[in-house]
Structure formats: C-alpha cells, structure tokens
N, CA, C and O atoms as a MOPAC input file, in Angstrom:
PM7 MOZYME 1SCF
protein

 N   -181.52200 1    12.54700 1   141.89800 1
 C   -181.98400 1    13.90900 1   142.30900 1
 C   -183.42100 1    13.59600 1   142.09300 1
 O   -183.89700 1    12.99300 1   141.13100 1
 N   -184.00500 1    14.05500 1   143.05200 1
 C   -185.77100 1    14.51800 1   142.85800 1
 C   -186.04800 1    15.42700 1   142.00300 1
 O   -185.38600 1    16.46100 1   141.92100 1
 N   -187.10000 1    15.15100 1   141.22800 1
 C   -187.70500 1    16.14000 1   140.23600 1
 C   -188.72500 1    17.03300 1   141.30300 1
 O   -189.44800 1    16.62600 1   142.21300 1
 N   -188.43900 1    18.57800 1   140.73800 1
 C   -189.34800 1    19.26600 1   141.29000 1
 C   -190.21100 1    19.95300 1   140.57800 1
 O   -189.92000 1    20.39300 1   139.46600 1
 N   -191.63000 1    20.15900 1   141.26600 1
 C   -192.61700 1    20.57600 1   140.27800 1
 C   -192.95800 1    22.20000 1   140.92700 1
 O   -193.19400 1    22.43000 1   142.11300 1
 N   -192.92400 1    22.96500 1   140.09800 1
 C   -193.48000 1    24.34100 1   140.29100 1
 C   -194.78600 1    24.67800 1   140.13700 1
 O   -195.29300 1    24.85600 1   139.02900 1
 N   -195.42500 1    24.78900 1   141.26900 1
 C   -197.02700 1    25.20000 1   141.04700 1
 C   -197.18900 1    26.63100 1   141.18600 1
 O   -196.73200 1    27.22400 1   142.16400 1
 N   -197.89600 1    27.28700 1   140.13900 1
 C   -198.24100 1    28.48500 1   140.29500 1
 C   -199.80000 1    28.93300 1   139.88900 1
 O   -200.37800 1    28.67700 1   138.83300 1
 N   -200.38800 1    29.79300 1   141.22000 1
 C   -201.59000 1    29.79900 1   141.20500 1
 C   -202.08500 1    30.38300 1   142.55000 1
 O   -201.25200 1    30.43900 1   143.45500 1
 N   -203.38300 1    30.84000 1   142.79800 1
 C   -203.79200 1    30.99700 1   144.05800 1
 C   -204.84900 1    30.16900 1   144.76000 1
 O   -205.31800 1    30.56400 1   145.82700 1
 N   -205.26300 1    28.96600 1   144.16400 1
 C   -205.80800 1    28.38200 1   144.86800 1
 C   -205.34600 1    27.44500 1   145.96700 1
 O   -205.23800 1    26.23200 1   145.78300 1
 N   -205.08200 1    28.04000 1   147.09900 1
 C   -204.34300 1    27.44000 1   147.87500 1
 C   -204.56700 1    26.07800 1   148.45200 1
 O   -203.64000 1    25.30600 1   148.69900 1
 N   -206.06900 1    25.75800 1   148.69900 1
 C   -206.58100 1    24.53100 1   149.19500 1
 C   -206.10400 1    23.40900 1   147.99100 1
 O   -205.36900 1    22.46700 1   148.28700 1
 N   -206.56600 1    23.60200 1   146.72000 1
 C   -206.22800 1    22.86200 1   145.71800 1
 C   -204.74700 1    22.40900 1   145.52400 1
 O   -204.32000 1    21.25500 1   145.48900 1
 N   -204.05500 1    23.59600 1   145.40500 1
 C   -202.51800 1    23.16300 1   145.06400 1
 C   -201.70500 1    22.70300 1   146.37500 1
 O   -200.66600 1    22.04900 1   146.28000 1
 N   -202.15500 1    23.02300 1   147.37600 1
 C   -201.92700 1    21.92100 1   148.66900 1
 C   -202.00100 1    20.56100 1   148.54300 1
 O   -201.06000 1    19.77100 1   148.63100 1
 N   -203.05000 1    20.33700 1   148.35100 1
 C   -203.70800 1    18.80700 1   147.88100 1
 C   -202.71900 1    18.24100 1   146.98800 1
 O   -202.11900 1    17.18800 1   147.20400 1
 N   -202.55100 1    19.11200 1   145.80600 1
 C   -201.70200 1    18.39800 1   144.70400 1
 C   -200.36300 1    18.42200 1   145.35200 1
 O   -199.90300 1    17.29200 1   145.52000 1
 N   -199.72400 1    19.25700 1   145.70200 1
 C   -198.51800 1    19.21500 1   146.52600 1
 C   -198.26600 1    18.12200 1   147.25900 1
 O   -197.12100 1    17.67300 1   147.19900 1
 N   -199.17800 1    17.50300 1   148.04000 1
 C   -199.32000 1    16.59300 1   149.03500 1
 C   -199.26600 1    15.10100 1   148.33900 1
 O   -198.64900 1    14.08900 1   148.67300 1
 N   -200.14700 1    15.36100 1   147.25000 1
 C   -200.23500 1    13.92700 1   146.42000 1
 C   -198.91200 1    13.86200 1   145.59400 1
 O   -198.63500 1    12.72500 1   145.21200 1
 N   -197.90800 1    14.99400 1   145.18600 1
 C   -196.77700 1    14.76200 1   144.41500 1
 C   -195.66500 1    14.44900 1   145.49600 1
 O   -194.65900 1    13.83800 1   145.13600 1
 N   -195.79000 1    14.78000 1   146.57800 1
 C   -194.83700 1    14.58700 1   147.77500 1
 C   -194.84100 1    13.18500 1   147.93200 1
 O   -193.78000 1    12.56200 1   147.97900 1
 N   -195.95400 1    12.62800 1   148.01900 1
 C   -196.15300 1    10.99300 1   148.56400 1
 C   -195.64600 1    10.06900 1   147.24500 1
 O   -195.33100 1     8.88300 1   147.35000 1
 N   -195.62800 1    10.80100 1   146.04200 1
 C   -195.23300 1     9.88100 1   144.89800 1
 C   -193.83000 1    10.34600 1   144.19500 1
 O   -193.69500 1    10.25300 1   142.97500 1
 N   -192.74400 1    10.87700 1   145.08600 1
 C   -191.47800 1    11.20600 1   145.04200 1
 C   -191.27900 1    12.40600 1   144.20500 1
 O   -190.31000 1    12.37700 1   143.44600 1
 N   -191.98200 1    13.39400 1   144.21100 1
 C   -191.40400 1    14.70800 1   143.70400 1
 C   -191.32900 1    15.73500 1   144.93100 1
 O   -191.69000 1    15.48700 1   146.08200 1
 N   -190.80100 1    16.91400 1   144.46800 1
 C   -190.44800 1    17.90500 1   145.44300 1
 C   -191.61600 1    18.94700 1   144.75100 1
 O   -192.00800 1    18.87100 1   143.58700 1
 N   -191.97300 1    19.72900 1   145.55500 1
 C   -193.04700 1    20.81100 1   145.11600 1
 C   -192.61400 1    22.16300 1   145.64400 1
 O   -192.12300 1    22.38800 1   146.75000 1
 N   -192.89200 1    23.07700 1   144.61600 1
 C   -192.74400 1    24.50800 1   145.35800 1
 C   -193.88900 1    24.98200 1   144.78500 1
 O   -194.22300 1    24.68300 1   143.63800 1
 N   -194.70500 1    25.92400 1   145.72600 1
 C   -195.86000 1    26.50500 1   145.22800 1
 C   -195.61100 1    27.79200 1   145.41400 1
 O   -195.07100 1    28.19100 1   146.44600 1
 N   -196.08100 1    28.81700 1   144.15800 1
 C   -196.03900 1    30.18700 1   144.19000 1
 C   -197.23200 1    30.83700 1   144.11500 1
 O   -197.90900 1    30.62300 1   143.11000 1
 N   -197.64900 1    31.58900 1   144.95200 1
 C   -199.19000 1    32.34000 1   144.73800 1
 C   -198.79700 1    33.57500 1   143.97100 1
 O   -198.81400 1    34.64400 1   144.58100 1
 N   -198.41700 1    33.55100 1   142.59900 1
 C   -198.23100 1    34.73200 1   142.00700 1
 C   -198.91200 1    34.18500 1   140.51000 1
 O   -199.07000 1    32.98800 1   140.26900 1
 N   -199.20700 1    35.06700 1   139.75000 1
 C   -199.65300 1    35.14200 1   138.37700 1
 C   -198.92200 1    34.80300 1   137.03400 1
 O   -199.39400 1    34.68400 1   135.90300 1
 N   -197.75400 1    34.69400 1   137.44000 1
 C   -196.91000 1    34.70000 1   136.29600 1
 C   -195.86400 1    33.58500 1   136.01600 1
 O   -195.50800 1    32.92600 1   136.99300 1
 N   -195.29800 1    33.27500 1   134.73600 1
 C   -194.13400 1    32.32300 1   134.93500 1
 C   -193.20800 1    33.06800 1   134.95400 1
 O   -193.29700 1    34.27100 1   134.71000 1
 N   -191.94200 1    32.33700 1   135.31300 1
 C   -190.91200 1    33.13400 1   135.72900 1
 C   -190.32400 1    33.47100 1   134.32700 1
 O   -190.46300 1    32.66400 1   133.40800 1
 N   -189.72200 1    34.55500 1   134.16200 1
 C   -189.09900 1    35.30000 1   133.08100 1
 C   -187.56300 1    34.58000 1   132.82500 1
 O   -186.84600 1    34.33600 1   133.79500 1
 N   -187.20300 1    34.31800 1   131.66700 1
 C   -185.93500 1    33.88200 1   131.19100 1
 C   -185.50400 1    32.54000 1   131.79000 1
 O   -186.45300 1    32.00800 1   132.36500 1
 N   -184.34100 1    31.80500 1   131.83900 1
 C   -184.08700 1    30.54500 1   131.92700 1
 C   -183.92300 1    30.31000 1   133.34400 1
 O   -183.01700 1    30.88700 1   133.94500 1
 N   -184.76900 1    29.46000 1   133.98100 1
 C   -184.66200 1    29.03200 1   135.23400 1
 C   -183.27100 1    28.48400 1   135.56400 1
 O   -182.66700 1    27.78600 1   134.75000 1
 N   -182.76600 1    28.80500 1   136.76400 1
 C   -181.35000 1    28.35300 1   136.95100 1
 C   -181.33800 1    26.93200 1   137.85800 1
 O   -180.33600 1    26.29500 1   138.18600 1
 N   -182.72000 1    26.62700 1   138.16300 1
 C   -182.69000 1    25.23800 1   138.95100 1
 C   -182.75200 1    24.06600 1   138.21600 1
 O   -183.87900 1    23.77300 1   137.81400 1
 N   -181.72500 1    23.21900 1   137.89600 1
 C   -181.92300 1    22.26000 1   136.77200 1
 C   -182.78900 1    21.04800 1   137.22100 1
 O   -182.86400 1    20.01700 1   136.55200 1
 N   -183.47700 1    21.25400 1   138.47200 1
 C   -184.17800 1    20.27500 1   139.21900 1
 C   -185.53400 1    20.27400 1   138.78400 1
 O   -186.31100 1    19.34900 1   139.02100 1
 N   -185.87700 1    21.49200 1   138.03300 1
 C   -187.38400 1    21.59200 1   137.79200 1
 C   -187.61700 1    21.07600 1   136.78500 1
 O   -187.03300 1    21.45000 1   135.76800 1
 N   -188.59100 1    20.00400 1   136.75400 1
 C   -189.06400 1    19.08100 1   135.74500 1
 C   -190.16000 1    19.77200 1   135.02200 1
 O   -190.11800 1    19.73000 1   133.79300 1
 N   -191.20400 1    20.44800 1   135.64100 1
 C   -192.71600 1    20.72300 1   135.26400 1
 C   -192.96200 1    21.84500 1   136.00900 1
 O   -192.38200 1    22.14100 1   137.05400 1
 N   -194.04200 1    22.62300 1   135.32800 1
 C   -194.96500 1    23.72000 1   136.09100 1
 C   -196.14100 1    23.52000 1   135.75000 1
 O   -196.60300 1    23.52900 1   134.60900 1
 N   -196.65800 1    23.33300 1   136.72600 1
 C   -198.37300 1    23.64200 1   136.65000 1
 C   -198.80900 1    24.80700 1   137.18400 1
 O   -198.54000 1    25.24400 1   138.30400 1
 N   -199.60700 1    25.38200 1   136.20400 1
 C   -199.97900 1    26.68600 1   135.98500 1
 C   -201.64100 1    26.77300 1   136.11000 1
 O   -202.32500 1    25.96200 1   135.48600 1
 N   -202.22100 1    27.73900 1   136.89900 1
 C   -203.76600 1    27.93300 1   136.73900 1
 C   -203.66600 1    28.86200 1   135.81900 1
 O   -202.89900 1    29.82300 1   135.88200 1
 N   -204.41700 1    28.62400 1   134.94400 1
 C   -204.66600 1    29.70400 1   133.61900 1
 C   -205.95200 1    30.29100 1   133.78900 1
 O   -206.46700 1    30.92600 1   132.86800 1
 N   -206.64900 1    30.09600 1   135.15300 1
 C   -207.73800 1    30.95800 1   135.18500 1
 C   -207.24900 1    32.02500 1   135.77800 1
 O   -207.63400 1    33.17100 1   135.54700 1
 N   -206.25700 1    31.66700 1   136.68100 1
 C   -205.72100 1    33.10200 1   137.65600 1
 C   -204.84000 1    33.77700 1   136.83000 1
 O   -204.54100 1    34.86200 1   137.32800 1
 N   -204.20000 1    33.52600 1   135.55900 1
 C   -202.98300 1    34.27700 1   135.28600 1
 C   -203.45000 1    35.02400 1   133.86800 1
 O   -204.17600 1    34.58900 1   132.97500 1
 N   -202.86000 1    36.13500 1   133.97200 1
 C   -203.03000 1    36.94600 1   132.73600 1
 C   -201.91900 1    36.79100 1   131.78700 1
 O   -201.16700 1    37.70200 1   131.44100 1
 N   -201.86400 1    35.40600 1   131.33700 1
 C   -200.85000 1    35.06200 1   130.43200 1
 C   -201.29600 1    35.28200 1   128.82700 1
 O   -202.45600 1    35.47000 1   128.45900 1
 N   -200.47000 1    35.23700 1   128.21500 1
 C   -200.73600 1    35.41200 1   126.76500 1
 C   -199.77900 1    34.25000 1   125.78100 1
 O   -198.89100 1    33.58000 1   126.30800 1
 N   -200.01100 1    34.17600 1   124.75900 1
 C   -199.22400 1    33.11300 1   123.88700 1
 C   -197.75900 1    33.78000 1   123.63800 1
 O   -196.89400 1    33.18800 1   122.99300 1
 N   -197.55200 1    35.12400 1   124.23500 1
 C   -196.24200 1    35.39200 1   124.03900 1
 C   -195.50500 1    34.89200 1   124.96600 1
 O   -194.45800 1    34.33500 1   124.63500 1
 N   -195.93000 1    34.98500 1   126.52000 1
 C   -195.52300 1    34.50400 1   127.43600 1
 C   -195.14400 1    33.03200 1   127.47800 1
 O   -194.04500 1    32.62500 1   127.85500 1
 N   -196.05700 1    32.33800 1   127.09700 1
 C   -195.75800 1    30.82400 1   127.01800 1
 C   -194.49100 1    30.45300 1   125.92200 1
 O   -193.59100 1    29.62800 1   126.07700 1
 N   -194.70000 1    31.18700 1   124.98500 1
 C   -193.89200 1    30.96600 1   123.86900 1
 C   -192.31700 1    31.28900 1   124.19500 1
 O   -191.42500 1    30.51100 1   123.85600 1
 N   -192.07500 1    32.49000 1   124.87100 1
 C   -191.03200 1    32.64700 1   125.50400 1
 C   -190.63300 1    31.61900 1   126.85100 1
 O   -189.51100 1    31.13500 1   127.00100 1
 N   -191.38100 1    31.47500 1   127.45500 1
 C   -190.88800 1    30.49900 1   128.66300 1
 C   -190.37000 1    28.97600 1   128.01000 1
 O   -189.42800 1    28.33900 1   128.48300 1
 N   -191.05700 1    28.61000 1   127.01900 1
 C   -190.53000 1    27.36500 1   126.41700 1
 C   -189.42500 1    27.53500 1   125.39700 1
 O   -188.91800 1    26.48700 1   124.99500 1
 N   -188.95800 1    28.69500 1   124.90100 1
 C   -187.76000 1    29.08500 1   124.50800 1
 C   -186.59100 1    28.94200 1   125.45300 1
 O   -185.57800 1    28.26000 1   125.30100 1
 N   -186.95500 1    29.76600 1   126.51400 1
 C   -186.03800 1    29.81000 1   127.45400 1
 C   -185.52700 1    28.40900 1   128.57700 1
 O   -184.53900 1    28.20700 1   129.28300 1
 N   -186.99200 1    27.52400 1   128.21900 1
 C   -186.95600 1    26.49200 1   129.24800 1
 C   -187.24500 1    25.29500 1   128.53400 1
 O   -188.04900 1    24.63200 1   129.18900 1
 N   -186.92600 1    24.73300 1   127.45800 1
 C   -187.20300 1    23.85200 1   126.46500 1
 C   -187.65500 1    22.65500 1   127.09900 1
 O   -188.65300 1    22.03100 1   126.73800 1
 N   -186.77200 1    22.28800 1   128.21800 1
 C   -186.74300 1    20.94700 1   129.07000 1
 C   -188.11100 1    20.95400 1   130.06000 1
 O   -188.73400 1    19.98100 1   130.48400 1
 N   -188.33400 1    22.25200 1   130.25700 1
 C   -189.46500 1    21.93100 1   131.49600 1
 C   -191.15400 1    21.71500 1   130.76500 1
 O   -191.60600 1    22.01000 1   129.65900 1
 N   -191.54100 1    21.30000 1   131.54200 1
 C   -192.92200 1    20.52900 1   130.94700 1
 C   -193.94800 1    21.40800 1   131.49800 1
 O   -193.99900 1    21.43400 1   132.72700 1
 N   -194.93100 1    22.27000 1   130.73400 1
 C   -195.95400 1    22.95600 1   131.11700 1
 C   -197.15400 1    22.02900 1   131.42000 1
 O   -197.41900 1    21.00900 1   130.78400 1
 N   -197.82300 1    22.50100 1   132.44500 1
 C   -199.22400 1    21.65600 1   132.63000 1
 C   -200.15700 1    22.79600 1   133.14800 1
 O   -199.94300 1    23.45400 1   134.16600 1
 N   -201.21100 1    22.93600 1   132.31600 1
 C   -202.26900 1    23.96400 1   132.72100 1
 C   -203.43900 1    23.19100 1   133.34800 1
 O   -203.74800 1    22.04900 1   133.00900 1
 N   -204.16200 1    24.02300 1   134.43900 1
 C   -205.14200 1    23.67100 1   135.00200 1
 C   -206.04200 1    24.54400 1   134.99100 1
 O   -205.58000 1    25.65300 1   135.26000 1
 N   -207.48200 1    24.53600 1   134.73600 1
 C   -208.31200 1    25.57800 1   134.37600 1
 C   -209.82200 1    24.85100 1   134.70500 1
 O   -210.01000 1    23.63400 1   134.69300 1
 N   -210.87000 1    25.90700 1   135.00700 1
 C   -212.25800 1    25.30600 1   135.11900 1
 C   -212.99900 1    25.65600 1   133.86700 1
 O   -214.18500 1    25.33400 1   133.79700 1
 N   -212.47900 1    26.22200 1   132.96300 1
 C   -212.97000 1    26.72600 1   131.64100 1
 C   -212.60000 1    25.50100 1   130.51400 1
 O   -211.40300 1    25.23300 1   130.40900 1
 N   -213.43900 1    24.84100 1   129.77500 1
 C   -213.28100 1    24.10700 1   128.89100 1
 C   -212.48200 1    24.53300 1   127.42400 1
 O   -211.88600 1    23.79200 1   126.64100 1
 N   -212.67600 1    25.82700 1   127.37100 1
 C   -211.85000 1    26.44300 1   126.17800 1
 C   -211.16600 1    27.59500 1   126.27300 1
 O   -211.68600 1    28.45300 1   126.98700 1
 N   -210.18600 1    27.84600 1   125.77300 1
 C   -209.64800 1    28.98600 1   125.84600 1
 C   -208.70600 1    29.62000 1   124.41900 1
 O   -207.55300 1    29.43800 1   124.02800 1
 N   -209.70000 1    30.31400 1   123.99600 1
 C   -209.68100 1    30.53600 1   122.04400 1
 C   -208.28000 1    31.36700 1   122.36600 1
 O   -207.31200 1    31.12900 1   121.64400 1
 N   -208.15400 1    32.34900 1   123.44900 1
 C   -207.21100 1    33.18800 1   123.31300 1
 C   -205.67400 1    32.56300 1   123.59300 1
 O   -204.67600 1    33.27200 1   123.46900 1
 N   -205.62300 1    31.51400 1   123.88500 1
 C   -204.30000 1    30.65300 1   124.37900 1
 C   -204.27100 1    29.58800 1   123.26000 1
 O   -203.51900 1    28.65400 1   123.53800 1
 N   -204.98300 1    29.47100 1   121.89800 1
 C   -204.92600 1    28.41100 1   121.07400 1
 C   -203.37400 1    27.75900 1   120.72300 1
 O   -202.93000 1    26.61100 1   120.73300 1
 N   -202.71100 1    29.28200 1   120.36600 1
 C   -201.49800 1    28.90600 1   120.22700 1
 C   -200.68300 1    28.06600 1   121.14500 1
 O   -199.97500 1    27.14700 1   120.73400 1
 N   -200.77100 1    28.32300 1   122.11200 1
 C   -199.91000 1    28.00400 1   123.53700 1
 C   -200.31300 1    26.29300 1   123.80100 1
 O   -199.52600 1    25.40400 1   124.12600 1
 N   -201.63900 1    26.18700 1   123.57100 1
 C   -202.26600 1    24.85000 1   123.72100 1
 C   -201.59100 1    23.68400 1   122.64700 1
 O   -201.26400 1    22.52200 1   122.88700 1
 N   -201.52000 1    24.41600 1   121.45000 1
 C   -200.96000 1    23.53500 1   120.47300 1
 C   -199.44000 1    23.52600 1   120.50000 1
 O   -198.92900 1    22.55900 1   119.93400 1
 N   -198.93000 1    24.07900 1   120.84100 1
 C   -197.40500 1    24.32200 1   120.76800 1
 C   -196.54500 1    24.21400 1   121.98600 1
 O   -195.55900 1    23.47700 1   121.99900 1
 N   -196.97000 1    25.05800 1   123.17300 1
 C   -196.11400 1    25.17000 1   124.39200 1
 C   -196.74300 1    24.52300 1   125.57700 1
 O   -196.00300 1    24.37800 1   126.55000 1
 N   -198.08700 1    24.06800 1   125.68500 1
 C   -198.50000 1    23.58100 1   126.95700 1
 C   -198.50200 1    22.08000 1   126.53600 1
 O   -198.81100 1    21.77000 1   125.38500 1
 N   -198.18700 1    21.22800 1   127.39000 1
 C   -198.35100 1    19.71900 1   127.19800 1
 C   -199.59600 1    19.38200 1   127.40200 1
 O   -200.07500 1    18.56100 1   126.61900 1
 N   -200.26800 1    19.80600 1   128.26700 1
 C   -201.67000 1    19.34300 1   128.70800 1
 C   -202.35100 1    20.26100 1   129.49500 1
 O   -201.78500 1    21.20000 1   130.05300 1
 N   -203.61800 1    20.01700 1   129.57000 1
 C   -204.67400 1    21.23100 1   130.22200 1
 C   -205.54900 1    20.28500 1   130.81500 1
 O   -206.26400 1    19.58500 1   130.09800 1
 N   -205.57000 1    20.17300 1   132.31400 1
 C   -206.64100 1    19.57800 1   132.79700 1
 C   -207.68000 1    20.06500 1   133.67700 1
 O   -207.20700 1    20.98100 1   134.35000 1
 N   -208.72500 1    19.87700 1   133.92400 1
 C   -210.06900 1    20.32400 1   134.50900 1
 C   -209.82700 1    20.47600 1   135.96200 1
 O   -209.24900 1    19.55000 1   136.53100 1
 N   -210.18100 1    21.49200 1   136.62500 1
 C   -210.39300 1    21.69700 1   138.16600 1
 C   -211.80600 1    21.24400 1   138.44200 1
 O   -212.76400 1    21.47000 1   137.70200 1
 N   -211.83500 1    20.62600 1   139.50300 1
 C   -210.79200 1    20.27300 1   140.24400 1
 C   -209.92500 1    19.13400 1   139.59400 1
 O   -210.34800 1    18.39100 1   138.70900 1
 N   -208.66500 1    19.08100 1   140.13500 1
 C   -207.85000 1    18.37900 1   139.59500 1
 C   -208.04300 1    16.68200 1   139.74700 1
 O   -208.31700 1    16.29800 1   140.88400 1
 N   -207.95900 1    15.97500 1   139.02000 1
 C   -207.90600 1    14.39900 1   139.26100 1
 C   -206.61600 1    14.00800 1   139.50400 1
 O   -205.71700 1    14.17100 1   138.67900 1
 N   -206.43700 1    13.42800 1   140.74100 1
 C   -204.95400 1    12.81700 1   141.08900 1
 C   -204.38800 1    11.86800 1   140.35300 1
 O   -203.16300 1    11.80300 1   140.24200 1
 N   -205.28200 1    10.95100 1   139.71500 1
 C   -204.61500 1     9.93000 1   138.74900 1
 C   -204.08000 1    10.90100 1   137.44900 1
 O   -202.92600 1    10.74600 1   137.04800 1
 N   -204.80000 1    11.70900 1   136.93900 1
 C   -204.64000 1    12.43800 1   135.58900 1
 C   -203.40100 1    13.10700 1   135.87100 1
 O   -202.45800 1    13.03900 1   135.08300 1
 N   -203.32800 1    13.95600 1   137.29200 1
 C   -201.95600 1    14.83900 1   137.21000 1
 C   -200.91100 1    13.82400 1   137.18500 1
 O   -199.93000 1    14.03600 1   136.47300 1
 N   -200.97400 1    12.95900 1   137.73300 1
 C   -199.74400 1    11.86600 1   138.07900 1
 C   -199.45100 1    11.39000 1   136.45600 1
 O   -198.34600 1    11.54100 1   135.93500 1
 N   -200.39900 1    10.90600 1   135.88500 1
 C   -200.22500 1    10.44700 1   134.57800 1
 C   -199.53300 1    11.62900 1   133.63800 1
 O   -198.57000 1    11.36200 1   132.91900 1
 N   -200.00100 1    12.71000 1   133.69500 1
 C   -199.65700 1    13.89400 1   132.74300 1
 C   -198.20000 1    14.15400 1   133.20900 1
 O   -197.36500 1    14.47600 1   132.36400 1
 N   -197.85500 1    14.03000 1   134.52500 1
 C   -196.38000 1    14.41900 1   134.97100 1
 C   -195.66700 1    13.37200 1   134.33900 1
 O   -194.71400 1    13.61800 1   133.60000 1
 N   -196.06000 1    12.22000 1   134.57700 1
 C   -195.02500 1    10.86900 1   134.17500 1
 C   -194.74600 1    11.14900 1   132.39400 1
 O   -193.68000 1    11.22800 1   131.78500 1
 N   -195.96300 1    11.23700 1   131.97000 1
 C   -195.95100 1    11.21300 1   130.49600 1
 C   -195.04600 1    12.46200 1   129.97900 1
 O   -194.15600 1    12.28100 1   129.14800 1
 N   -195.34100 1    13.77200 1   130.54100 1
 C   -194.39900 1    14.65000 1   130.12100 1
 C   -193.04400 1    14.74100 1   130.79800 1
 O   -192.17700 1    15.45700 1   130.29600 1
 N   -192.86800 1    14.21900 1   131.64600 1
 C   -191.31900 1    14.47900 1   132.15300 1
 C   -190.67000 1    13.01900 1   131.89800 1
 O   -189.65000 1    12.83000 1   132.56000 1
 N   -191.07600 1    11.94100 1   131.05200 1
 C   -190.48400 1    11.09100 1   130.56500 1
 C   -190.02500 1    11.06600 1   129.31000 1
 O   -189.30900 1    10.18000 1   128.84300 1
 N   -190.62200 1    12.51200 1   128.46000 1
 C   -189.93800 1    12.47300 1   127.27200 1
 C   -188.79500 1    13.46700 1   127.29000 1
 O   -188.58900 1    14.32100 1   128.15200 1
 N   -188.04000 1    13.20300 1   126.12800 1
 C   -186.71300 1    13.78600 1   126.14600 1
 C   -187.20300 1    15.13300 1   125.27100 1
 O   -188.39400 1    15.34400 1   125.04300 1
 N   -185.95700 1    16.15200 1   124.74100 1
 C   -186.29200 1    17.45100 1   124.17700 1
 C   -186.98300 1    17.02400 1   122.80300 1
 O   -187.86500 1    17.75500 1   122.35200 1
 N   -186.64000 1    15.95900 1   122.17800 1
 C   -187.21400 1    16.09100 1   120.63300 1
 C   -188.77600 1    15.28400 1   120.94300 1
 O   -189.37600 1    14.73200 1   120.02100 1
 N   -189.27200 1    15.30800 1   122.24700 1
 C   -190.44600 1    15.05300 1   122.29800 1
 C   -190.88300 1    13.33500 1   122.07900 1
 O   -192.01700 1    12.90000 1   121.87800 1
 N   -189.74900 1    12.64300 1   122.17500 1
 C   -189.88900 1    11.13600 1   122.03100 1
 C   -190.05300 1    10.79200 1   123.36100 1
 O   -189.66200 1    11.59700 1   124.20700 1
 N   -190.57100 1     9.72200 1   123.71500 1
 C   -190.58100 1     9.11600 1   125.02200 1
 C   -189.28100 1     8.47900 1   125.33900 1
 O   -188.89600 1     7.54900 1   124.62900 1
 N   -188.69600 1     8.81800 1   126.16000 1
 C   -187.37500 1     8.25200 1   126.88900 1
 C   -187.40800 1     6.69900 1   127.36400 1
 O   -188.32100 1     6.24800 1   128.05600 1
 N   -186.31900 1     5.94800 1   126.91800 1
 C   -186.42300 1     4.55800 1   127.12900 1
 C   -185.70300 1     4.16800 1   128.35600 1
 O   -185.68000 1     2.98900 1   128.71000 1

C-alpha cells in the first residue's frame, strides 16, 4: 500500500512541485488549499505524513498537540519562509518532526519524509 502525504497550504505552485516530486518517488499526495490541520483522528490509515505551510496557517500549540494526540503515527513536517517561530516553540520541540525553509529543497523533503516515516511509534528507527 502506497503511503499518502497530505499537503496543506495555499502556495499552489510550490505544493504542486512537491506533489510531483513525491509522486515520482512512490508517494501518493493530496493537496488541500486550507489553513488547518484536520480535527480528530484521521480515518485514512494510509496517511503517513502531513506537510503544512506554517506561514499560511493560524495554528497554535494546542492545535498541533491535539493533532498528535489523535494521530500519533502521522509525521508532521512544516515549511516556512521564516527562520523562527517563537509562538510555536512547544510544537517545534514536541509535535513537529522537522521544519524546512521555503522554497523547499527536493532532496531535503525526501530525506525528512523517509526519516520520519521510517520511525515507529516509540520514535526508534524501524529496521
């Protein structure tokens, strides 16, 4: 079963490029032009990761905390043009696997997805 990557944000050109790249590397993608993480447990068991543009989203630590409580096996990757997000300190430390800068480097996003999706619930690398 292919892993699906959910992409959330409004930068259509950038996210279409990421979706094309991921498709060429064996991932399925779903792009949603909205600003928020889905609430509650995601019913689709094929979703391995969510890439979210935190420049576009009015998220706060409570939203990321709740998402990870409801979906502990889904990897959260953030993209941003800003180097610092002091308002998301807790999320960056505990809930977001990694944050990469925009424009997204193709090699970096593939590395981060592989690294994050190859971990089991305990955070240990799967063998």
